[in-house]
C-alpha positions, 0 to 999 in steps of 0.5 A: 856919673858925668864924664867929659873929655879931657881939655888937655886933649885940645881942639875946639870941641874939647870938653864937649859931648856930641851925639851923631845919629846914623854915625856908623857909616857914611856922612855920620861916621865921617862927622863922628870922627871929625868931632872926636879929632877936634876933642869931643866925646862922641856918642854914635847912635846907630842900628849897628852900634857894634860897628862903631870904631874904637874911640867912639861910644856906640849906642844902639838906636832905631830912629823909627822907634820912640822907645829906642830913641828915648832909651839911647839918650837915657844911656847917653845921659847916664854916661855923660850927664849932658849933651852939647852937640847933636848931629841929626844925620840918620836917613835913607834914600829913595829913587823914582818919580811920584808914580814909582813909590807906593804909600808904604815906601812914602811912609817908610822914608818920611818916618826915617828922614823927617819924623825920625829927626823930630823924635831924636831932637825931642829926646835930646833937648833935655840933655842939650839944655843941661849942657847949656846950663852946665857951661853957662856957669863959666859964661855965655854958652849954647848947644847946637843941633845940626840936621843933615839935609840935602840940595834936594830940598831946594833943587829939583832933581830927576827921579828923586821925588820922595827923597826931595820931599823928605829933605824939603821937610827937613829944611822946614823943620830946621827953621821951625826948630831954630825959632823954637829953641834959640831963646833957650840957647839951642842953635839949630842949623842944617847942612845941604850937601850935593850927591855924596860918595857914600855906601848907599850911592855905591850900592846904587851905582853897583846895581846899574847896568853900567856902573862906570857910565852911571858914575861918570854921569853922576859926576858930570851932574855935580857943579864940581864935576865929582861927588862930594866926599863924606869928609867934606860934609863932615867938615861943614 
């Protein structure tokens, strides 16, 4: 059965189906809400699907498990029949220099932040192509993948060697995916925010000896003098 949003709802995404990984909190949740506010039917793929608020469609998904990813997109396909937008957002942070993380931590972070995006995109592409085909009946149409990257991909940040490596890989992956899929109507881009005021940053600051001083130092490191909000990243 194919379901899409009612065009009467209005908004630039009216009638479109979107999926957001890691959409139960932080940047992902803000993005899911923004897409829904602009008219899309939004599928949130997250380990904590039960935490997805009303108005969004929650699907359990572990981006490190190919079977889980495949099953999640199969459920999206059964529910809506296609996909028009994928926000590849699920990711984790890491601190330290190259001396501070062992091989297991490198594997864990890269598996979520890089390979996880590839798994998700591979599972979503058939539905995205279907979205292009369905909407092309009414004229030229494209689908979109947006990967959540980071300024860490291009700027050297202290104590972020592993995280920066993972986001540098996301930037390269985005460019390669864009080249691979542009001819079939699937656009691929990424958003590279600075430090975002998310629950992960909150936990990081909370664990510091002086959380207030640590937050002040983090604010001072930003060009704007403050952390970016999740809603600002969602708008991008």
